[in-house]
C-alpha positions in Angstrom: -7.4 -31.2 2.7 -4.2 -29.3 2.0 -3.4 -26.0 3.7 -3.5 -24.3 0.3 -7.2 -25.0 0.0 -7.9 -23.1 3.2 -8.8 -19.4 3.0 -6.0 -17.2 4.4 -8.6 -15.2 6.3 -9.9 -18.2 8.2 -8.3 -19.1 11.5 -9.6 -20.9 14.6 -13.3 -20.5 13.6 -13.0 -16.8 12.8 -12.9 -14.8 9.6 -10.6 -11.9 9.4 -11.3 -10.8 5.8 -11.1 -7.0 5.5 -14.6 -7.0 4.1 -16.0 -9.3 6.8 -14.3 -7.2 9.5 -15.8 -4.0 8.1 -19.2 -5.7 8.0 -19.1 -7.2 11.4 -17.5 -4.5 13.6 -13.8 -4.1 12.8 -12.8 -7.4 14.4 -12.6 -11.0 13.2 -16.0 -12.7 13.4 -17.6 -16.2 13.4 -20.7 -14.9 11.6 -19.5 -15.3 8.0 -17.7 -18.6 8.6 -19.0 -21.4 6.4 -16.5 -24.3 6.5 -17.5 -25.6 3.1 -16.2 -22.3 1.7 -13.4 -21.5 4.2 -11.9 -24.9 3.8 -12.1 -25.2 0.0 -14.3 -22.9 -2.0 -13.2 -19.7 -0.3 -13.0 -17.7 -3.6 -16.8 -18.1 -3.9 -17.3 -16.4 -0.5 -18.7 -12.9 -0.7 -16.3 -11.8 2.1 -13.1 -13.1 0.3 -10.9 -10.3 -0.9 -7.9 -10.8 -3.1 -5.7 -7.7 -2.7 -2.0 -7.4 -3.6 -1.4 -4.9 -0.7 -2.5 -7.4 1.9 -0.5 -10.2 0.3 2.7 -8.1 0.2 2.4 -6.9 3.8 1.5 -10.3 5.1 4.8 -11.6 3.6 6.8 -8.7 4.8 5.6 -8.8 8.4 4.7 -12.5 8.7 6.9 -13.0 11.8 5.5 -10.1 13.9 2.1 -9.4 12.5 -1.0 -11.5 12.8 -4.3 -10.4 11.2 -6.6 -11.8 13.9 -4.7 -10.0 16.7 -3.5 -6.8 14.9 -6.1 -5.7 12.3 -7.7 -2.5 13.4 -9.8 0.3 11.8 -7.5 3.0 10.5 -9.6 5.6 12.5 -7.8 4.3 15.7 -5.3 7.1 15.9 -3.3 8.3 18.9 -1.6 11.5 19.9 1.3 9.5 21.1 4.4 10.5 19.0 5.6 6.9 19.2 2.4 5.4 17.8 2.3 4.7 14.1 -0.4 3.3 11.8 0.5 1.2 8.8 -2.3 0.8 6.2 -3.0 -2.8 5.2 -6.0 -2.3 3.0 -6.9 1.3 2.1 -10.2 0.4 0.5 -11.5 -1.4 3.6 -9.8 1.0 6.1 -7.7 -1.8 7.7 -4.5 -0.9 9.5 -2.0 -2.2 12.1 -0.7 -0.1 14.9 3.0 0.0 15.7 4.9 1.2 18.8 8.2 2.8 17.6 9.8 2.5 21.1 9.0 -1.2 21.7 9.4 -1.9 18.0 6.3 -4.1 18.1 2.9 -4.3 16.5 0.2 -3.5 19.0 -2.7 -5.8 19.6 -6.3 -4.6 19.3 -6.6 -4.9 23.0 -3.7 -2.7 23.8 -4.3 0.2 21.4 -7.1 1.6 23.5 -4.4 2.4 26.1 -2.3 4.0 23.5 -5.2 6.2 22.5 -6.6 7.2 25.9 -3.6 6.8 28.3 -0.5 7.4 26.2 1.0 10.0 28.5 1.1 7.4 31.3 2.7 4.7 29.1 6.2 3.5 30.1 7.2 3.3 26.5 6.2 6.9 25.9 8.3 8.0 28.9 11.2 5.8 27.7 10.8 7.3 24.2 11.0 10.8 25.6 14.3 9.9 27.4 15.7 8.4 24.3 14.9 11.4 22.1 16.0 14.0 24.6 
């Protein structure tokens, strides 16, 4: 089967479709995976979403941005002045978080620290030094 017949939201047994993530807890899930659809008839899947916004951003950030690792709910905001949210899919409330100081997208696992412990973050302290 060619790679073009695989759903772009399917990877390593997980579905990261914005609709599936909203349905199954704002993270990629194995629950909606059906290989007969994911590996061929994916446009028939009720979780498949074709959005121009997602397509454009995936092309623009393809080297540093990975949906399975970086998709988060847009409600994950932080008071850190060096934390930035970029909207991927407004309708489904999907964003990626970005650290301005490190110039990197944050993983789902690391954003909790940015939300709760940002004052103790070495990047926050470095950012303060750089902007002083």
